[in-house]
N, C-alpha and C positions, 0 to 999 in steps of 0.2 A: 665342368673342367674346361670344355672347349671355349665356353663364354668367357671364363676367366683369363683364358689364354689371349683371347682376341683384346680383352680390355687391357691388359698388361702391355700388348703391341702398341696400342693407341695411346697409351700413357707415354712409353718410351719414345714414340715417334713425336708426341708433343713436346717431351722434355727437350730431345734433340733440337726441335724447330726453334724452341725458346733460347737454348744455349747459343745457337747460330746467331739468332737476332740481338742477343746481349753482346756477343763478341763484335759483331758489326757495329754496334753502337759505340762501343769501346774504342774501336778502330777509327770511326769517324770523329770522335772526340780528340783523339790524340793527334790525328792528322793535322785537324783544324787548328789545335792548340800549337803544333810545332811549325804550322805556316806552309805545309806542303799540300794543302787543298789544291785540286785541279781545276778550280772555277777559272774561266778565261779571264785575262786581265781587261779592265776596263778600256774601251776604245777611245784613242786621244780624239779632242774635238777637231771637227773640220773648220776651216776659217773662211768666211765670204766678206769681203770689204767693198762695198759700193761707194765710190768716192766721186760725187758730181765736182763741176768746175765753175766756179764763181756763182753758186746758187745762194740766194739770200736766205735770211733766218726764216723768215714767213712765207717762203714759197709753197710749203706743204703744210698740211694739217697733220697733227694737231698743233704746230708751232704758230700758225698765223690762220685766220679765217679767210681762206681764199675763195674766189668766186668761180672756181673750176674744181671738179673732184679730184681728190688724190687718195682714193680708197685703200690702195695697197700700202702706201706709207703709213696710213692710219691703222691698218690691220698690224703692221709691224710693231708700232708703238703699242697697241693694245696688247699684243702678245710679248713684249719685252718692256725694257725701259726707257724713258726718254730722259736724256742728259741735257740739262740747260746751261752747264758751265763747261764746255768742252772748247778748247782753244788750240789754234795752231801757233808755231812760235814765228812765222812770218806770213803775211797775207799776200803772197805771189806764188804763182804756178810751181816752178821747179824747186822753189825753197821748200815749199809746203810738202811736196811730194817726197823730197829727200829725207825730211824728218819722220814722215810717216814710215818709209821704207827702212830707215836706219836706226832709229831712235836717237837721233843726234841732232842738236842745234845746228842751223844753217852756219852759223859762225865758228863750227868745228869743222865741218865738211868743205866748207867755202863754196858750197852749192846754193847761191843766192840768186835773187831775182828769177829770171827766165831765161834760160840759155837759147840761143838762136839755132837754126837748122845746121846740122853738121858738126856741132860742137861736142866736145868730149863729154861734159857733163860731169856727173858724180864720180869720184875717183874710186875706182875698183877695192882700194884698200879698206873701204867702210862695207862691211857686210850688209846686204838687204834681208828683209825678213824672209823671202824665199830661201836664200841660201841658208839662213838659219834652221829652216824647217825640213829642209831636203834630207838631211842625215838622219831624221827621224821616220823616214819613209814616206813623207808627204809627196803628192803630186801638185805641181805648182803651175799657175797660169796666169797671166794677164791679158785682158780684152779692152782696149781702150787707147787713151792718150797716156804715154809713157813720160815724155819730158824730163828723163834723167839721163841722157846721153844718146846721141846720134852717131856713134862711130861702132866698129865692130865689138870693141871690148866692153862697150857701156849700154848697148841694146839690150833687150830682155833676155835672148839666149844665152848671153854671157853673164848674167846676173840672177840665175838660179831658176829661171822659169822654163819648165818643159814646154809648155806652148804659150804663143803669143800671137796677137793680131791688132792693129790700130795704127795711130798716128805716133811719130816720134817728137813731135812738138805741138804746140797750140794750134788750133784749126785757124786762126787768123793770120799765121805765118805763110802766106801764099800772095800771090799775084794779084788777087782781088781786094787787099786791104784797102779800106776806104780813104787812108791817109798816108801810111807809111809805104815808101818804095824800097825799103830795105831786105824785103824778101824776094823782090822779083826775081833774082838770080836762081831762086832756089824752088823747084816745084815741089809741091806738098805731096809725099809719098804715104802710100797705104802698106804697110808691112804684114807679111803672114809667115810666122815662124821662121824669121831671119832673111825672108826673101821679098823683095818688092813686088807687088801683085797689081798696084795702081802706081804708074811712075807720076802721073800729074793728076790730082784730086780735082774734080770740077764740083760746082755747086750741086749737081744731081747727085754726085757720090756722097756729098755731106748729108743729103737728106736722109740715107740709108746708115749712116754711122751708128747711131742708137740702136736700132735693129740689128745691124750685123754684130755689134758687140754682144747684145743679148743673146743672140742665136748661138754664138760660140759658147757663152757661159753656160747655157741650159744643156748643150751637147756635153761639155765638159763633165758636169754634175752626173749626168746619165752614165758616162762611160768610165767613171772613178767612184762611183758610189760605194763600191765594196772596199776601198783604201782611204786613209786620210788624205785630205786635199786642202790647198791654199788656193781660193780664187779671187782674184784682185780685178774689180771692174771701175777702171777710172774713166768715167763717161767725158767725152768731149764737151757735152752740152752741160750748162746752158751758157757756155763761153761763147762770145760773139765771134764770128757770125753764126746766128741760131738758125737752125734748121730742124725739119721733121719729116717723117716719111708721108706719103700721100694719104695714107688712111688716118692720119691724125690732123692733117690740114683743115682748119676750120672747124674742128671737132669741139672745141671749147666755146667756141661763139665770142671768146674775150680777146683775141688778138694771138699773133705767132707766138709769143712767150708762154702764154697758157698752154697753147697747142704742145709746145716743146715740153712743158712740165707734166702734161697727160701722159705724153709718150714716155718720158723717165718714170713716171709712176707706173705704167704698163710693165715696163721692164724690171721694175721692183718685183711685181707680182709674178711675171714669168720666171723669176728666179726663185721666189719662194714656192711656187706651185712645183717647181722641178726639184726641189729639195723634199717636198712632200711626196711627190711621186715616186722618188728615188728612195724613200724610207728613211732619210738621214736628216730630217728636219730637227729632231730632238738632240743629234749630236753635233749639231752645226752653231758656231757662233757666227751672226750676221750683224755687220756693222754698217751703218747708213749715215752718211755726213757729207761735207763739202769741203774743198781744199782751202776756202777763204770765203769773206763776204762778197757781196755783188760789186759789179762794175758799174756803179750808178750813173756814169756819164753817158751811158748809152740808153737811158731813157726808158721807152717802152720795150726795149730788148734787154732789159737787166731786171734782176730781182729786187726785193726790198729788205730792209734790216730796221728794227725799232732802236738799234744802238748808235751811237755817235761815228760818223763818217762811214768808210766802207773799205773796199779793197785798196791794197797799197798803203795802208796806214795801221798803226798798232792800236788805234782806238778799238773798242768792242765790235763796231760795224765790220772791222776788217778781219780781225782774228778769231772771232768768236762765232763758231758754226752750230748749227742745229745737229745733233746726233742721237740716234737709237740704236740700242743694241738689243739683241735676243739670243737666249741660249736657256731653252727650257730647262735643262738640268740644273741651272744655278741662278739666273736671273728671275726674279718674280714678274709675273706679268701685270700689266697695267700699273707700272710704277713710274714715279718722277723723281730724279735725283738732282739736288743742288750743288753736289761734291764736284769740285774742280779737278780735272785732269787733263791731259794734253796729248796730242798725237805722238809724241815723243815717247810716251808711255805703253804705247800699243806693242812695239816689238818685244820688249822684256816681259809683258804681262802675258801675251800670247806665246812666247818661248816657254815661260812657266807651265801654261796649261797643257802644252805639247810634251813636255818633259825634255825639251831641247835645250842645248848648252849656249850661252850667249857668245856673242862675236868675241875674238881676240882683241879687236880694236875697243878704243873706250867709247861707252855711250852714255848719253845724259839722261834718257827714261829711267823709271822705275816701275816695277811691278806694283800695280794698283787695283788688283783683282778683288781684295777685300772691300775696296772703296766702290767698285762698280756693282759688287753683289749687295751692296748695303749691310755688310757685317756690323754687328753692333760694336761701337766703339772705335771703328776703322777711322784713322786719320790720314790725311795725305802725306807720304813720305818726304815730299819737297819742300824746304823753306821756302822757295820761290820757283816761278817760271820765267824765263825771259824772252824779249820780244825784239825784232829787229825788221827794217825795211832795206833791202838790198844789202850792202855791206856796212851798215850802221847799225849799231846797237842803241835803242831807243828808250828802252823801259821794262818794266817787270810786273809780275803780281805775286802776291803772297800765296804761299801754298794753301792757306785756309780760305782763299779767294775773296778776302775782304779788301785787301789795300792794293790799288793800282798806281803804279809809281812811274811818271814819266821824266827822263832826262831831257833837257833842252834839246830840242830839233824842229827842224821844218817839217812840215806835212801839207798834202794837198787836199783841198776843199773844192767841192763843186760849185761852179758859177751858175752853170746852165747846161741842162740835160740835153743831148741829141734826140733823135727820132729816127725809128725805122732802120736802124744799122749804122747810122752816122753817130760819131761820139760827140758830146758837147765840150765844154770847157772847163778847166780847173784853174785856180789861182793857189799861191802858195802863202801859208801862214806859218807862225812860229809859236810853239807852246814853250814856257820857261819850266824849270823844274816845278812839278806838280805831284801832288798826292790826292787822290780820290778814294773816299770810302765807297766801295762798290755795293755795300750792303744796303745803304740809303739813298746811293746816288749811281745808279747803274749807266747812266747815261753821261757820266764824266763831265758834269759841268760847274761843280763847286771844289776848288782847290783848298785843301784843308791841311796844307803843309805846316803853315804856323800853328793850326790847333793841335795836332799832333807831333811834335817836334821829335819825341823819343822814335815813333814809328819811322818818321822821315829818315832819321838819322841810322836807323838799321836798315831800310831799304836802300840807302845810299852806300852804305858799307857793302851790302850785297852786291851792287851794282858796280863798284870799283873792282871788287874780287874778280867778278865775272868778266868785264872789260880787260882785266889783267891777264885773265887766263885763256880767253878767246880772240881777243881783238888787238893783240900786240902789233900784229900785222895783218892787212886785210887784201882781199881780191875782189876787184869790182866786177859787176855783172849788170845786165840789163835789168829794169825793175817791172818791166810789165810782161 
């Protein structure tokens, strides 16, 4: 009898256990079905933009076979995607930066050319990417060359950046310029969080710029690894005059420009390593590119491009920049994309990833995330992208990347390059209305305007509409 009672007791306990398990399973199913599951929401991605100044297409492997090592940029490409068709809307400093930060064409913001020291720069009515991300809880920082305004209301602290340091203008806008005396009246200043810390930057200071920007970037990542962040690192180099720190002087054995490239590559490595150390590498979109093509008149102090012409023109040598993006959660490693996109697309694309609201001001860029991640069937949402030099609208490219259309315009062409920091000489040429099939003619050598009249007519119609929209009035600015 005692044995039977013990057996019944164990049977009852087992039945109760089974009943509790079944009830728990039913509750889990119901909670999951009704969307009340308490799983934490996915973390929004961090964003790191490394933006070089006047870097050439072939300055880094895998885009070119360099005679100096660039192991960290190669690593970034191996772990992400190499984009061969990345364009900027204007191949000049301030204009390119404003397009990146606002998602707008320079013709819309009137932020064209390169503004001089103490100028107002970008109108605050145009929101920056930092201002778009901050309401989503992002910490924001810019360490490097700003060049979007050098007044209280247009410097980084007023444009959405929690932390900042660097130069407000190009590093050649100083009293040591090899030709121009336009900048003698303004000392080149180094700013840190809204305060001038070096009132008159010297050549010795310039040697430390790349290292200073990098050190600030690494510190920022470490301090904000537990929250979403946007880190913008617009390096002053390799814009002339070029400098590198003492540890990189002569390191390449191939001249100063190669030394500068090696230090920039080191900087990329330090940032990547800090992301790994902070445990946020998989949660971070890293973008590496340049504001435009090389300033080839500086000869051995300039980079190289395989495309026609260079900085300051709308030929691909000026507006087509090498680009790499890494985001382990969505971008496949060791991939190469021939899909076309532009710097104006980054603000809406990153805003979408962050769950942020687009600015109230009109923007020209579009969300191209499906294109960037290689989604099957993804196409570019733009019918065309437009290009300008200074305040002159000069041409466009079709959204599929095949057709490049030039309106009649003058452009500069190199006659003789300079050496060791002294510029060479340019001549002016003129191109008439032209159409190039970039698919078979990436160097823009053969005008097929008469061969494809329907395409030419369509592109001309787009050009007329764009000109009427953004160029009814214009505002002039410096072009270098």
